[in-house]
mmCIF file of the N, C-alpha and C atoms, coordinates in Angstrom:
data_MODEL
# 
_entry.id   MODEL 
# 
loop_
_atom_site.group_PDB 
_atom_site.id 
_atom_site.type_symbol 
_atom_site.label_atom_id 
_atom_site.label_alt_id 
_atom_site.label_comp_id 
_atom_site.label_asym_id 
_atom_site.label_entity_id 
_atom_site.label_seq_id 
_atom_site.pdbx_PDB_ins_code 
_atom_site.Cartn_x 
_atom_site.Cartn_y 
_atom_site.Cartn_z 
_atom_site.occupancy 
_atom_site.B_iso_or_equiv 
_atom_site.pdbx_formal_charge 
_atom_site.auth_seq_id 
_atom_site.auth_comp_id 
_atom_site.auth_asym_id 
_atom_site.auth_atom_id 
_atom_site.pdbx_PDB_model_num 
ATOM 1   N N  . MET A 1 1  ? 3.596   -24.613 -13.329 1.00 0.00 ? 1  MET A N  1 
ATOM 2   C CA . MET A 1 1  ? 2.427   -24.125 -13.014 1.00 0.00 ? 1  MET A CA 1 
ATOM 3   C C  . MET A 1 1  ? 1.500   -24.354 -14.477 1.00 0.00 ? 1  MET A C  1 
ATOM 4   N N  . SER A 1 2  ? 0.421   -24.918 -14.724 1.00 0.00 ? 2  SER A N  1 
ATOM 5   C CA . SER A 1 2  ? -0.365  -25.141 -16.009 1.00 0.00 ? 2  SER A CA 1 
ATOM 6   C C  . SER A 1 2  ? -0.798  -23.505 -16.359 1.00 0.00 ? 2  SER A C  1 
ATOM 7   N N  . ARG A 1 3  ? -1.144  -23.259 -17.416 1.00 0.00 ? 3  ARG A N  1 
ATOM 8   C CA . ARG A 1 3  ? -1.762  -21.947 -17.919 1.00 0.00 ? 3  ARG A CA 1 
ATOM 9   C C  . ARG A 1 3  ? -2.896  -21.517 -17.374 1.00 0.00 ? 3  ARG A C  1 
ATOM 10  N N  . THR A 1 4  ? -3.613  -22.859 -16.997 1.00 0.00 ? 4  THR A N  1 
ATOM 11  C CA . THR A 1 4  ? -5.100  -22.481 -16.393 1.00 0.00 ? 4  THR A CA 1 
ATOM 12  C C  . THR A 1 4  ? -4.929  -21.796 -15.072 1.00 0.00 ? 4  THR A C  1 
ATOM 13  N N  . GLU A 1 5  ? -3.782  -22.297 -14.322 1.00 0.00 ? 5  GLU A N  1 
ATOM 14  C CA . GLU A 1 5  ? -3.581  -22.096 -13.030 1.00 0.00 ? 5  GLU A CA 1 
ATOM 15  C C  . GLU A 1 5  ? -2.968  -20.812 -12.918 1.00 0.00 ? 5  GLU A C  1 
ATOM 16  N N  . GLN A 1 6  ? -2.140  -20.503 -13.755 1.00 0.00 ? 6  GLN A N  1 
ATOM 17  C CA . GLN A 1 6  ? -1.799  -19.054 -14.054 1.00 0.00 ? 6  GLN A CA 1 
ATOM 18  C C  . GLN A 1 6  ? -2.574  -18.006 -14.173 1.00 0.00 ? 6  GLN A C  1 
ATOM 19  N N  . ARG A 1 7  ? -3.506  -18.668 -14.756 1.00 0.00 ? 7  ARG A N  1 
ATOM 20  C CA . ARG A 1 7  ? -4.750  -17.313 -15.371 1.00 0.00 ? 7  ARG A CA 1 
ATOM 21  C C  . ARG A 1 7  ? -5.386  -17.047 -14.016 1.00 0.00 ? 7  ARG A C  1 
ATOM 22  N N  . ALA A 1 8  ? -5.694  -18.266 -13.057 1.00 0.00 ? 8  ALA A N  1 
ATOM 23  C CA . ALA A 1 8  ? -6.643  -18.277 -11.955 1.00 0.00 ? 8  ALA A CA 1 
ATOM 24  C C  . ALA A 1 8  ? -5.820  -17.402 -11.027 1.00 0.00 ? 8  ALA A C  1 
ATOM 25  N N  . LEU A 1 9  ? -4.308  -17.934 -10.825 1.00 0.00 ? 9  LEU A N  1 
ATOM 26  C CA . LEU A 1 9  ? -3.767  -16.902 -9.914  1.00 0.00 ? 9  LEU A CA 1 
ATOM 27  C C  . LEU A 1 9  ? -3.611  -15.416 -10.243 1.00 0.00 ? 9  LEU A C  1 
ATOM 28  N N  . HIS A 1 10 ? -3.394  -15.089 -11.658 1.00 0.00 ? 10 HIS A N  1 
ATOM 29  C CA . HIS A 1 10 ? -3.529  -13.800 -11.844 1.00 0.00 ? 10 HIS A CA 1 
ATOM 30  C C  . HIS A 1 10 ? -4.902  -13.119 -11.560 1.00 0.00 ? 10 HIS A C  1 
ATOM 31  N N  . LEU A 1 11 ? -6.129  -13.793 -12.080 1.00 0.00 ? 11 LEU A N  1 
ATOM 32  C CA . LEU A 1 11 ? -7.426  -13.125 -11.440 1.00 0.00 ? 11 LEU A CA 1 
ATOM 33  C C  . LEU A 1 11 ? -7.265  -12.936 -9.967  1.00 0.00 ? 11 LEU A C  1 
ATOM 34  N N  . LEU A 1 12 ? -7.153  -13.878 -9.207  1.00 0.00 ? 12 LEU A N  1 
ATOM 35  C CA . LEU A 1 12 ? -7.272  -13.943 -7.790  1.00 0.00 ? 12 LEU A CA 1 
ATOM 36  C C  . LEU A 1 12 ? -6.373  -12.785 -7.445  1.00 0.00 ? 12 LEU A C  1 
ATOM 37  N N  . THR A 1 13 ? -5.301  -12.539 -7.692  1.00 0.00 ? 13 THR A N  1 
ATOM 38  C CA . THR A 1 13 ? -4.096  -11.449 -7.415  1.00 0.00 ? 13 THR A CA 1 
ATOM 39  C C  . THR A 1 13 ? -4.933  -9.795  -7.853  1.00 0.00 ? 13 THR A C  1 
ATOM 40  N N  . THR A 1 14 ? -5.390  -9.966  -9.000  1.00 0.00 ? 14 THR A N  1 
ATOM 41  C CA . THR A 1 14 ? -5.992  -8.709  -9.288  1.00 0.00 ? 14 THR A CA 1 
ATOM 42  C C  . THR A 1 14 ? -7.027  -8.272  -8.825  1.00 0.00 ? 14 THR A C  1 
ATOM 43  N N  . ARG A 1 15 ? -7.928  -9.486  -8.316  1.00 0.00 ? 15 ARG A N  1 
ATOM 44  C CA . ARG A 1 15 ? -9.325  -9.073  -7.218  1.00 0.00 ? 15 ARG A CA 1 
ATOM 45  C C  . ARG A 1 15 ? -8.568  -8.763  -5.945  1.00 0.00 ? 15 ARG A C  1 
ATOM 46  N N  . THR A 1 16 ? -7.726  -9.255  -5.447  1.00 0.00 ? 16 THR A N  1 
ATOM 47  C CA . THR A 1 16 ? -7.268  -8.696  -4.095  1.00 0.00 ? 16 THR A CA 1 
ATOM 48  C C  . THR A 1 16 ? -6.918  -7.512  -4.118  1.00 0.00 ? 16 THR A C  1 
ATOM 49  N N  . ALA A 1 17 ? -5.808  -7.176  -5.340  1.00 0.00 ? 17 ALA A N  1 
ATOM 50  C CA . ALA A 1 17 ? -5.473  -6.090  -5.334  1.00 0.00 ? 17 ALA A CA 1 
ATOM 51  C C  . ALA A 1 17 ? -6.514  -4.854  -5.638  1.00 0.00 ? 17 ALA A C  1 
ATOM 52  N N  . ALA A 1 18 ? -7.499  -4.833  -6.391  1.00 0.00 ? 18 ALA A N  1 
ATOM 53  C CA . ALA A 1 18 ? -8.814  -4.254  -6.311  1.00 0.00 ? 18 ALA A CA 1 
ATOM 54  C C  . ALA A 1 18 ? -9.397  -3.769  -5.158  1.00 0.00 ? 18 ALA A C  1 
ATOM 55  N N  . TYR A 1 19 ? -9.570  -4.944  -4.346  1.00 0.00 ? 19 TYR A N  1 
ATOM 56  C CA . TYR A 1 19 ? -10.059 -4.895  -3.076  1.00 0.00 ? 19 TYR A CA 1 
ATOM 57  C C  . TYR A 1 19 ? -9.379  -3.808  -2.226  1.00 0.00 ? 19 TYR A C  1 
ATOM 58  N N  . TYR A 1 20 ? -7.931  -4.179  -2.184  1.00 0.00 ? 20 TYR A N  1 
ATOM 59  C CA . TYR A 1 20 ? -7.366  -3.050  -1.140  1.00 0.00 ? 20 TYR A CA 1 
ATOM 60  C C  . TYR A 1 20 ? -7.420  -1.755  -1.834  1.00 0.00 ? 20 TYR A C  1 
ATOM 61  N N  . LEU A 1 21 ? -7.269  -1.380  -3.111  1.00 0.00 ? 21 LEU A N  1 
ATOM 62  C CA . LEU A 1 21 ? -7.608  0.046   -3.846  1.00 0.00 ? 21 LEU A CA 1 
ATOM 63  C C  . LEU A 1 21 ? -8.955  0.502   -3.221  1.00 0.00 ? 21 LEU A C  1 
ATOM 64  N N  . HIS A 1 22 ? -9.661  -0.303  -3.258  1.00 0.00 ? 22 HIS A N  1 
ATOM 65  C CA . HIS A 1 22 ? -11.424 -0.024  -2.953  1.00 0.00 ? 22 HIS A CA 1 
ATOM 66  C C  . HIS A 1 22 ? -11.405 0.287   -1.576  1.00 0.00 ? 22 HIS A C  1 
ATOM 67  N N  . ALA A 1 23 ? -10.978 -0.579  -0.823  1.00 0.00 ? 23 ALA A N  1 
ATOM 68  C CA . ALA A 1 23 ? -11.088 -0.420  0.726   1.00 0.00 ? 23 ALA A CA 1 
ATOM 69  C C  . ALA A 1 23 ? -10.347 0.937   1.108   1.00 0.00 ? 23 ALA A C  1 
ATOM 70  N N  . GLY A 1 24 ? -9.209  1.093   0.392   1.00 0.00 ? 24 GLY A N  1 
ATOM 71  C CA . GLY A 1 24 ? -8.328  2.147   0.840   1.00 0.00 ? 24 GLY A CA 1 
ATOM 72  C C  . GLY A 1 24 ? -9.084  3.597   0.773   1.00 0.00 ? 24 GLY A C  1 
ATOM 73  N N  . ILE A 1 25 ? -9.904  3.387   -0.722  1.00 0.00 ? 25 ILE A N  1 
ATOM 74  C CA . ILE A 1 25 ? -10.642 4.549   -1.080  1.00 0.00 ? 25 ILE A CA 1 
ATOM 75  C C  . ILE A 1 25 ? -11.606 4.924   0.038   1.00 0.00 ? 25 ILE A C  1 
ATOM 76  N N  . THR A 1 26 ? -12.263 3.899   0.340   1.00 0.00 ? 26 THR A N  1 
ATOM 77  C CA . THR A 1 26 ? -13.573 4.046   1.049   1.00 0.00 ? 26 THR A CA 1 
ATOM 78  C C  . THR A 1 26 ? -13.449 4.322   2.408   1.00 0.00 ? 26 THR A C  1 
ATOM 79  N N  . LYS A 1 27 ? -12.213 3.891   2.874   1.00 0.00 ? 27 LYS A N  1 
ATOM 80  C CA . LYS A 1 27 ? -11.964 4.390   4.391   1.00 0.00 ? 27 LYS A CA 1 
ATOM 81  C C  . LYS A 1 27 ? -10.988 5.146   4.353   1.00 0.00 ? 27 LYS A C  1 
ATOM 82  N N  . ALA A 1 28 ? -10.690 5.833   3.185   1.00 0.00 ? 28 ALA A N  1 
ATOM 83  C CA . ALA A 1 28 ? -9.664  6.901   3.351   1.00 0.00 ? 28 ALA A CA 1 
ATOM 84  C C  . ALA A 1 28 ? -8.147  6.633   4.044   1.00 0.00 ? 28 ALA A C  1 
ATOM 85  N N  . ASP A 1 29 ? -7.823  5.499   3.777   1.00 0.00 ? 29 ASP A N  1 
ATOM 86  C CA . ASP A 1 29 ? -6.729  4.677   4.421   1.00 0.00 ? 29 ASP A CA 1 
ATOM 87  C C  . ASP A 1 29 ? -5.880  4.516   3.120   1.00 0.00 ? 29 ASP A C  1 
ATOM 88  N N  . LEU A 1 30 ? -4.622  5.352   3.210   1.00 0.00 ? 30 LEU A N  1 
ATOM 89  C CA . LEU A 1 30 ? -3.574  5.381   2.350   1.00 0.00 ? 30 LEU A CA 1 
ATOM 90  C C  . LEU A 1 30 ? -2.544  4.456   2.244   1.00 0.00 ? 30 LEU A C  1 
ATOM 91  N N  . VAL A 1 31 ? -2.417  3.868   3.357   1.00 0.00 ? 31 VAL A N  1 
ATOM 92  C CA . VAL A 1 31 ? -1.925  2.370   3.151   1.00 0.00 ? 31 VAL A CA 1 
ATOM 93  C C  . VAL A 1 31 ? -2.274  1.181   2.469   1.00 0.00 ? 31 VAL A C  1 
ATOM 94  N N  . LEU A 1 32 ? -3.847  1.287   2.578   1.00 0.00 ? 32 LEU A N  1 
ATOM 95  C CA . LEU A 1 32 ? -4.418  0.265   1.598   1.00 0.00 ? 32 LEU A CA 1 
ATOM 96  C C  . LEU A 1 32 ? -4.689  0.748   0.284   1.00 0.00 ? 32 LEU A C  1 
ATOM 97  N N  . THR A 1 33 ? -4.780  1.722   -0.152  1.00 0.00 ? 33 THR A N  1 
ATOM 98  C CA . THR A 1 33 ? -4.826  2.554   -1.227  1.00 0.00 ? 33 THR A CA 1 
ATOM 99  C C  . THR A 1 33 ? -3.653  2.456   -1.890  1.00 0.00 ? 33 THR A C  1 
ATOM 100 N N  . GLU A 1 34 ? -2.597  2.644   -1.329  1.00 0.00 ? 34 GLU A N  1 
ATOM 101 C CA . GLU A 1 34 ? -1.212  2.546   -2.073  1.00 0.00 ? 34 GLU A CA 1 
ATOM 102 C C  . GLU A 1 34 ? -0.683  1.005   -2.344  1.00 0.00 ? 34 GLU A C  1 
ATOM 103 N N  . ARG A 1 35 ? -1.230  0.101   -1.293  1.00 0.00 ? 35 ARG A N  1 
ATOM 104 C CA . ARG A 1 35 ? -1.096  -1.147  -1.892  1.00 0.00 ? 35 ARG A CA 1 
ATOM 105 C C  . ARG A 1 35 ? -1.578  -1.934  -2.884  1.00 0.00 ? 35 ARG A C  1 
ATOM 106 N N  . GLY A 1 36 ? -3.123  -1.384  -2.901  1.00 0.00 ? 36 GLY A N  1 
ATOM 107 C CA . GLY A 1 36 ? -3.892  -1.683  -3.864  1.00 0.00 ? 36 GLY A CA 1 
ATOM 108 C C  . GLY A 1 36 ? -3.327  -1.376  -5.276  1.00 0.00 ? 36 GLY A C  1 
ATOM 109 N N  . ARG A 1 37 ? -2.970  0.208   -5.283  1.00 0.00 ? 37 ARG A N  1 
ATOM 110 C CA . ARG A 1 37 ? -2.537  0.631   -6.650  1.00 0.00 ? 37 ARG A CA 1 
ATOM 111 C C  . ARG A 1 37 ? -0.912  0.191   -6.972  1.00 0.00 ? 37 ARG A C  1 
ATOM 112 N N  . THR A 1 38 ? -0.267  -0.166  -6.092  1.00 0.00 ? 38 THR A N  1 
ATOM 113 C CA . THR A 1 38 ? 1.105   -0.818  -6.547  1.00 0.00 ? 38 THR A CA 1 
ATOM 114 C C  . THR A 1 38 ? 0.959   -2.040  -7.137  1.00 0.00 ? 38 THR A C  1 
ATOM 115 N N  . ALA A 1 39 ? 0.066   -2.931  -6.403  1.00 0.00 ? 39 ALA A N  1 
ATOM 116 C CA . ALA A 1 39 ? 0.069   -4.274  -6.947  1.00 0.00 ? 39 ALA A CA 1 
ATOM 117 C C  . ALA A 1 39 ? -0.913  -4.151  -8.469  1.00 0.00 ? 39 ALA A C  1 
ATOM 118 N N  . LEU A 1 40 ? -1.649  -3.556  -8.674  1.00 0.00 ? 40 LEU A N  1 
ATOM 119 C CA . LEU A 1 40 ? -2.222  -3.312  -9.989  1.00 0.00 ? 40 LEU A CA 1 
ATOM 120 C C  . LEU A 1 40 ? -1.238  -2.889  -10.854 1.00 0.00 ? 40 LEU A C  1 
ATOM 121 N N  . GLU A 1 41 ? -0.503  -1.799  -10.641 1.00 0.00 ? 41 GLU A N  1 
ATOM 122 C CA . GLU A 1 41 ? 0.529   -1.424  -11.429 1.00 0.00 ? 41 GLU A CA 1 
ATOM 123 C C  . GLU A 1 41 ? 1.413   -2.252  -11.761 1.00 0.00 ? 41 GLU A C  1 
ATOM 124 N N  . HIS A 1 42 ? 2.013   -3.225  -10.857 1.00 0.00 ? 42 HIS A N  1 
ATOM 125 C CA . HIS A 1 42 ? 2.841   -4.147  -11.049 1.00 0.00 ? 42 HIS A CA 1 
ATOM 126 C C  . HIS A 1 42 ? 2.244   -5.299  -11.871 1.00 0.00 ? 42 HIS A C  1 
ATOM 127 N N  . LEU A 1 43 ? 0.721   -5.468  -11.960 1.00 0.00 ? 43 LEU A N  1 
ATOM 128 C CA . LEU A 1 43 ? 0.317   -6.355  -12.882 1.00 0.00 ? 43 LEU A CA 1 
ATOM 129 C C  . LEU A 1 43 ? 0.034   -6.088  -14.033 1.00 0.00 ? 43 LEU A C  1 
ATOM 130 N N  . LEU A 1 44 ? 0.136   -4.886  -14.400 1.00 0.00 ? 44 LEU A N  1 
ATOM 131 C CA . LEU A 1 44 ? 0.129   -4.112  -15.695 1.00 0.00 ? 44 LEU A CA 1 
ATOM 132 C C  . LEU A 1 44 ? 1.142   -4.383  -16.246 1.00 0.00 ? 44 LEU A C  1 
ATOM 133 N N  . ARG A 1 45 ? 2.295   -4.088  -15.317 1.00 0.00 ? 45 ARG A N  1 
ATOM 134 C CA . ARG A 1 45 ? 3.730   -4.308  -16.120 1.00 0.00 ? 45 ARG A CA 1 
ATOM 135 C C  . ARG A 1 45 ? 3.712   -5.863  -16.486 1.00 0.00 ? 45 ARG A C  1 
ATOM 136 N N  . ILE A 1 46 ? 3.807   -6.575  -15.762 1.00 0.00 ? 46 ILE A N  1 
ATOM 137 C CA . ILE A 1 46 ? 3.715   -7.877  -15.856 1.00 0.00 ? 46 ILE A CA 1 
ATOM 138 C C  . ILE A 1 46 ? 3.267   -8.313  -17.140 1.00 0.00 ? 46 ILE A C  1 
ATOM 139 N N  . GLY A 1 47 ? 1.861   -7.750  -17.346 1.00 0.00 ? 47 GLY A N  1 
ATOM 140 C CA . GLY A 1 47 ? 1.150   -8.219  -18.475 1.00 0.00 ? 47 GLY A CA 1 
ATOM 141 C C  . GLY A 1 47 ? 1.608   -7.689  -19.887 1.00 0.00 ? 47 GLY A C  1 
ATOM 142 N N  . GLU A 1 48 ? 2.357   -6.333  -19.738 1.00 0.00 ? 48 GLU A N  1 
ATOM 143 C CA . GLU A 1 48 ? 2.988   -6.015  -20.950 1.00 0.00 ? 48 GLU A CA 1 
ATOM 144 C C  . GLU A 1 48 ? 4.162   -6.600  -21.155 1.00 0.00 ? 48 GLU A C  1 
ATOM 145 N N  . GLU A 1 49 ? 4.745   -7.341  -20.360 1.00 0.00 ? 49 GLU A N  1 
ATOM 146 C CA . GLU A 1 49 ? 5.999   -8.137  -20.649 1.00 0.00 ? 49 GLU A CA 1 
ATOM 147 C C  . GLU A 1 49 ? 5.573   -9.492  -20.828 1.00 0.00 ? 49 GLU A C  1 
ATOM 148 N N  . GLN A 1 50 ? 4.619   -9.861  -20.783 1.00 0.00 ? 50 GLN A N  1 
ATOM 149 C CA . GLN A 1 50 ? 4.124   -11.210 -21.518 1.00 0.00 ? 50 GLN A CA 1 
ATOM 150 C C  . GLN A 1 50 ? 4.076   -11.482 -23.091 1.00 0.00 ? 50 GLN A C  1 
ATOM 151 N N  . PRO A 1 51 ? 4.756   -12.459 -23.578 1.00 0.00 ? 51 PRO A N  1 
ATOM 152 C CA . PRO A 1 51 ? 4.540   -12.517 -25.138 1.00 0.00 ? 51 PRO A CA 1 
ATOM 153 C C  . PRO A 1 51 ? 3.125   -12.936 -25.234 1.00 0.00 ? 51 PRO A C  1 
ATOM 154 N N  . LYS A 1 52 ? 2.711   -12.474 -26.534 1.00 0.00 ? 52 LYS A N  1 
ATOM 155 C CA . LYS A 1 52 ? 1.387   -12.339 -26.976 1.00 0.00 ? 52 LYS A CA 1 
ATOM 156 C C  . LYS A 1 52 ? 1.094   -13.277 -28.169 1.00 0.00 ? 52 LYS A C  1 
# 
């Protein structure tokens, strides 16, 4: 996968996770909230592991 494709996938995943978190908070849905929070935390951990 090219660097550009990796970046696009990361952005799409981040957007989806943020959507889940927002929808969960808005609808008071604990499953969506936790799904969004977990996905964003995972993305942060991956970002910290990436060489700079």
